[in-house]
Legacy VTK file of the C-alpha trace (Angstrom):
# vtk DataFile Version 3.0
C-alpha trace
ASCII
DATASET POLYDATA
POINTS 177 float
318.610 -44.466 72.733
318.920 -45.146 76.374
315.856 -45.719 78.658
316.330 -44.934 82.252
314.170 -46.567 84.976
315.337 -44.166 87.583
313.093 -41.424 88.807
314.486 -38.339 90.272
314.113 -37.765 93.988
312.548 -34.412 93.365
309.475 -35.913 91.704
308.406 -37.712 94.938
308.631 -34.714 97.265
306.107 -34.779 100.084
305.138 -31.531 101.748
305.242 -31.951 105.518
303.610 -28.613 106.262
304.717 -25.803 108.431
305.402 -25.785 112.160
302.097 -24.011 112.979
300.186 -26.715 111.090
301.886 -29.412 113.170
301.271 -27.561 116.435
297.593 -27.129 115.562
297.243 -30.845 114.750
298.929 -31.891 118.013
296.777 -29.430 119.974
293.614 -30.842 118.412
294.610 -34.403 119.298
295.451 -33.414 122.905
292.149 -31.545 123.285
290.254 -34.613 122.038
292.090 -36.892 124.490
291.437 -34.463 127.373
287.717 -34.384 126.533
287.602 -38.193 126.523
289.371 -38.284 129.891
286.921 -35.792 131.423
283.981 -37.772 130.046
285.349 -40.951 131.626
285.800 -39.214 135.009
282.269 -37.777 134.887
280.754 -41.181 134.116
282.701 -42.768 136.978
281.501 -40.054 139.400
277.876 -40.490 138.295
278.133 -44.252 138.767
279.566 -43.766 142.279
276.781 -41.310 143.148
274.146 -43.806 142.013
275.777 -46.625 143.994
275.915 -44.466 147.151
272.419 -42.979 146.828
270.695 -45.381 149.218
273.657 -45.602 151.597
273.629 -41.819 152.051
269.983 -42.017 153.152
270.845 -44.223 156.141
271.549 -42.685 159.513
272.170 -43.991 163.001
272.766 -42.740 166.495
273.258 -44.234 169.926
271.873 -43.381 173.327
273.557 -44.357 176.581
271.224 -44.511 179.547
272.781 -44.372 183.028
271.018 -46.173 185.823
270.664 -49.687 184.510
270.321 -52.931 186.405
273.186 -54.435 188.449
275.738 -51.874 187.270
274.945 -52.389 183.619
273.560 -49.585 181.477
271.505 -49.868 178.277
273.154 -48.627 175.101
270.630 -48.283 172.272
271.468 -48.022 168.571
268.713 -46.463 166.465
268.983 -46.835 162.676
266.960 -44.572 160.383
266.311 -45.614 156.798
265.070 -42.603 154.796
265.095 -44.522 151.509
262.021 -46.352 150.215
264.059 -49.568 149.939
265.021 -51.798 152.879
268.549 -52.322 154.172
269.727 -55.608 155.604
272.216 -57.101 158.056
272.747 -53.869 159.985
275.478 -54.256 162.580
276.649 -51.549 164.945
279.999 -51.273 166.674
280.588 -48.824 169.518
283.537 -47.716 171.599
283.788 -45.138 174.328
285.321 -41.987 172.863
287.594 -41.469 175.870
289.077 -44.973 175.361
292.090 -43.607 173.510
294.226 -46.626 174.360
291.658 -48.959 172.829
292.020 -51.243 175.832
288.272 -51.747 176.129
287.880 -52.341 172.395
284.756 -52.284 170.284
281.394 -53.575 171.469
279.441 -55.294 168.705
275.725 -54.651 168.941
273.208 -57.289 167.966
272.457 -57.147 164.242
269.159 -55.898 162.870
268.178 -58.278 160.044
266.033 -55.823 158.034
265.337 -52.104 158.398
262.450 -51.008 156.183
261.771 -47.330 155.583
261.597 -45.746 159.036
263.561 -46.576 162.181
264.632 -49.686 164.073
266.487 -50.014 167.365
268.596 -52.573 169.226
269.958 -52.311 172.764
272.891 -53.860 174.559
273.889 -53.538 178.195
277.322 -52.148 179.000
279.298 -52.018 182.191
279.313 -48.861 184.215
281.832 -46.307 183.027
282.651 -42.626 183.128
282.239 -42.036 179.400
278.926 -40.621 178.292
280.111 -40.174 174.736
280.369 -43.120 172.378
281.638 -43.542 168.821
279.333 -45.539 166.535
280.212 -47.325 163.297
277.564 -49.221 161.342
277.762 -51.731 158.529
274.813 -52.689 156.358
273.798 -54.109 152.994
271.862 -51.843 150.658
269.032 -53.168 148.506
271.493 -54.014 145.703
273.505 -56.203 148.113
276.474 -53.820 148.422
278.017 -53.782 151.920
278.659 -50.310 153.387
280.528 -49.044 156.438
279.351 -45.662 157.752
280.771 -43.292 160.382
284.197 -44.921 160.443
287.054 -42.791 161.769
288.816 -42.612 158.407
285.878 -41.822 156.112
282.204 -41.194 156.617
281.010 -43.724 154.027
282.995 -46.515 152.374
282.087 -49.625 150.477
283.023 -52.561 152.693
284.598 -55.715 151.333
283.069 -59.032 152.241
285.430 -61.365 154.008
285.475 -64.488 156.137
284.947 -62.214 159.131
281.720 -60.768 157.765
280.114 -58.564 159.061
283.036 -57.031 161.023
285.863 -55.396 159.102
288.425 -53.986 161.503
290.163 -52.016 158.741
287.050 -49.810 158.479
286.731 -49.401 162.233
290.223 -48.067 162.856
292.897 -49.179 165.210
291.960 -50.375 168.664
295.485 -49.879 169.945
LINES 1 178
177 0 1 2 3 4 5 6 7 8 9 10 11 12 13 14 15 16 17 18 19 20 21 22 23 24 25 26 27 28 29 30 31 32 33 34 35 36 37 38 39 40 41 42 43 44 45 46 47 48 49 50 51 52 53 54 55 56 57 58 59 60 61 62 63 64 65 66 67 68 69 70 71 72 73 74 75 76 77 78 79 80 81 82 83 84 85 86 87 88 89 90 91 92 93 94 95 96 97 98 99 100 101 102 103 104 105 106 107 108 109 110 111 112 113 114 115 116 117 118 119 120 121 122 123 124 125 126 127 128 129 130 131 132 133 134 135 136 137 138 139 140 141 142 143 144 145 146 147 148 149 150 151 152 153 154 155 156 157 158 159 160 161 162 163 164 165 166 167 168 169 170 171 172 173 174 175 176
């Protein structure tokens, strides 16, 4: 009698399923991955909203007053903090809107160390000019210590990077040429 150790190939047959079964399995996996991706995006957006919450409650405007002393006119920056938390190191930068060439450049206003809830103002004297309209950009630290740039020409509110040239970041102010 002869004993054979060989098994036939037909005894180890694996059923791979039909094409619709495979399509359903792939569709389920793709739907799961899409749901994870949407969850990640939603969490990122919520985190950004929380980070920007205080920064969105900060406002500023400038007033230019003709008729100063010795040909110099007061330019006043008023910062309004509508949040219950203070902001710090507020610096304003202004340029006459009609200065399209950028030849006069930006004027840096004196910094306001702390703005509690409410308003604070700083003034600077500028030379006489024809422009009555000014463009204002402000930078400030929120209560968490994040530096923000608001009213820049490219975007209304951006997180500013700290650098050796703190507090001015010309990339947020736009070109002066």
